[in-house]
C-alpha positions in Angstrom: 69.0 -52.0 -33.2 65.5 -52.3 -31.5 62.1 -51.2 -32.3 59.1 -51.2 -30.0 59.2 -54.4 -28.0 60.8 -56.7 -30.5 64.9 -57.1 -31.2 65.7 -56.5 -34.7 68.5 -57.5 -36.7 70.8 -55.6 -39.7 73.5 -56.5 -41.7 75.9 -54.5 -43.5 77.1 -55.7 -47.1 79.9 -53.8 -48.8 81.2 -55.4 -51.9 83.8 -54.2 -54.5 82.8 -55.2 -57.8 79.0 -55.5 -59.0 79.4 -59.2 -59.9 79.8 -59.9 -56.2 76.3 -57.9 -55.3 73.5 -60.4 -56.1 75.5 -63.0 -53.8 76.3 -60.6 -51.0 72.7 -59.5 -50.9 71.0 -62.7 -51.5 73.2 -64.6 -48.6 72.7 -61.3 -46.3 68.4 -61.7 -47.1 68.4 -65.3 -46.6 70.1 -64.8 -43.1 67.3 -62.2 -42.2 64.8 -64.6 -43.8 65.4 -67.1 -41.1 65.2 -65.0 -38.3 61.9 -63.5 -39.5 60.6 -67.1 -39.9 61.2 -67.5 -36.1 59.5 -64.2 -35.0 56.9 -63.3 -37.9 56.8 -59.5 -37.1 58.2 -58.0 -40.2 59.6 -57.6 -43.2 63.3 -57.1 -45.1 64.6 -53.7 -46.0 67.6 -53.3 -48.0 68.8 -49.8 -48.3 71.6 -48.6 -50.4 73.8 -46.4 -48.3 76.5 -45.6 -51.0 78.2 -47.3 -54.0 78.9 -50.8 -52.8 77.5 -50.3 -49.3 74.1 -51.9 -48.5 71.9 -52.2 -45.1 69.9 -55.2 -45.2 67.6 -55.4 -41.8 64.7 -56.4 -40.5 62.3 -53.6 -40.4 58.5 -53.2 -38.8 57.5 -50.8 -41.6 58.0 -53.7 -44.2 55.2 -56.7 -44.2 56.1 -60.1 -43.1 57.3 -61.9 -45.9 58.3 -59.0 -48.1 61.3 -57.4 -49.0 61.6 -54.0 -50.3 64.4 -51.8 -51.2 65.2 -48.1 -50.8 67.9 -45.5 -51.5 69.2 -44.0 -48.4 
């Protein structure tokens, strides 16, 4: 997915149980933190799409170094 002149990344996280959630989201956020550090233009947005389904994405509406959550 792209926004403006920057190429951004999104990861989809799907879990079957609540005990998997923290680890799965933490892993996705960590991956995108590494990508954001290489191109510090935006932060990370975690969006709950449905029960057990999340999108974790680099997003220009979020300041660099910040992770925010929202419901779809």
